[in-house]
N, C-alpha and C positions, 0 to 999 in steps of 0.2 A: 502494498498499500505505500503508493506516497504521500509522505507525512512535514507535508510544507503546506505553509498556514492555511492558503487559499484552498488549497484540496480538503486539508483536515473542516474549518469551515466551511465550503457548503455542504459536506457528507452532516455536521451541524444542520443546516437551516434544511437538507434534505431533509432529514428526524423533526423539521418542527422540537430542538430543544432549543430554547429561551434566553437565546443567546447577550439580551439586554438585560434582563439581572444580575445575568456573571458580575465579579467584581464589583459587589453592592454588598456594605455588612459583610454580614463572618462565611461568602461564599469569599472564592477566588479569580481573580480575572478569564482570559481566555488563552494570555499570555501561559500562565502556571502548564495551566493541560500542553502546550503546544510544550517546553521542557520537561514535559514530564515525558511527551512521546521521545521528541529527542533521547534525553537520560535513558534511555530501555530501562523506564519505572511502570510504563506501563501502549497497551495499546490499546486502539480502538479494533474494534469484528463487529457483525454484519453478521447477522443471521440467517438458513436460508427462507424467515420464517419473516426478515426485511428488521428483524430490531438491534437498534445500538447497544454496544458495552464496552464500558471503561474499560475494559480485563488487569487486577493486580491483581501482585501477592503481597501476602504481610504476613511478618511480626511480628511476634505480641509478648514479652519477656516481661514474668512479676517477679521486679524485685523484693528480694524479702533479707530482712538479715533482723535476726535476733538480741536480742537485748534482755537478758536477764528471764523472765517471763514472758514477756512483749514477745511478740513476734512483729515487726514492720513491714512494712509494705509499701511500692512506691505510689502515689497517685498522680496523674498527670490533669492535672488540675484545670487548665486555661491557656492556652491559641491568645497573642494577640499581635492580632496584623498590622505591616505595617501601612497602610490606614488608619487605623488609631482605632478599626476596631475588638474588637473582646468578644472568643469560643467560650464558652464557662462547657468543662471536657466531666472529671472526673470518672476517666476511665481510667483500670484500679490492675497498669504493668506502661510497659514501657513499648512505647511501638512505627512503627516504615513501610515500609515499601523495597519490596525486590524483588533489586536490577535483576532483569535476565540472568543477566553472569553470571549469578552467582547461587551457591547452594544456600535454603534459610537459614543455616546454622550462624554462615560466614554474614552473610544482611540481622543477624539474631547481634553479632555482635557487635559487628559497626555501631548498632544504634545504641549500645548500652554505649561503645565513645561516643556517640557522637551526639545526644540525649545529657546522658552527664558525665561525660568523664572517665570510662569503666572501661581502661584500658586492657589488663591484664581478666579474664573471666573463666569459669565454665559455664551453656545451658545444656539443658539437660529437653529434649522433644518430648510437651502430655500431646499433640494432641496434631490433628489439619481438620479442617472443615470446609466448604465456601459457601457463602452468600449470599443472594444474587439483592442490590439494590437502591433504591434511590441516591445520588451522591446529595452529601452535603455540599460538596463545595463545589462539584460544575449540578446546577439546579439542574431541570430536563436529561441528563444523562445518568444514569443507570449500570451501576456500576458494578459487576462478577469479581467478589472480594474473594483467592482462594489466600487462606488463612492456614498460621501456622503458631503455636502457643509451642512457648519459651516458663522456662519457669529456672531464675539462675537464682544464688546466695550470694550475698556478699557478709563477707568478714565486719565485726562490729565497728574498725577502728571506720570501713568507706560512711559511716554511716554521719550522716552530715542533719543538722536536726532544720537548719532550716528551710532542707530539700536541695534543690538542682537546679538550675533555668538553662535552658540554648538559646542562641540562631540561626533561626537556615532560613537563608530566603527573603529575609524584612521581615518572620516571624518569630517573636519570643517563642517558651513553650513554659511553665515553670510545672513538676516537679515537684510534690507532700508526699508525709511521712502519711499511713494512714497505719492506728492497733490495730491484733488483731487481738486474746489469748491464744497462749498454746494451747488447743488441746490435747499436747500430749504431757499436756507438766501436773503432775495432780494438785487439787487443791490444796491451797494451804485449807488447816481445820478451823 
């Protein structure tokens, strides 16, 4: 498929995707879809039935840290976009797109490094599954997600009470620790 901006735009218009709604509020502009396509993070596919999909692979890594009897895990709390808008998230993992040139495990390790600065880590694959959803980022464009979930336990010295933040493509992503009691620990009398 020709991924020139002109060709992609004509495909989107042919499928009645409302491009005039993109780039407003917490939605992303057309240029970011083009970057995804050019960087190998996404592809557009047209089914035999004539439906258009954005296909992406996604890693979701639950990051846990045991401190005493408490098990803490990272939650992506928000994204702040370059245009000043904020998207509240509440997602209990570090997530990102898989490049078509990398394995899910390599993508999980890359995301941990980019999002929270975790350089050395071990990830355990828990499961993989597919979902078909309307895109919050690109209204009117259905997205087929191929998801890979992982677990990463980090040492106590990695814990920062204030959490972590990173900036990519003008978007700042913030992570905070949440707590849950470790169900494997005996209760205090």
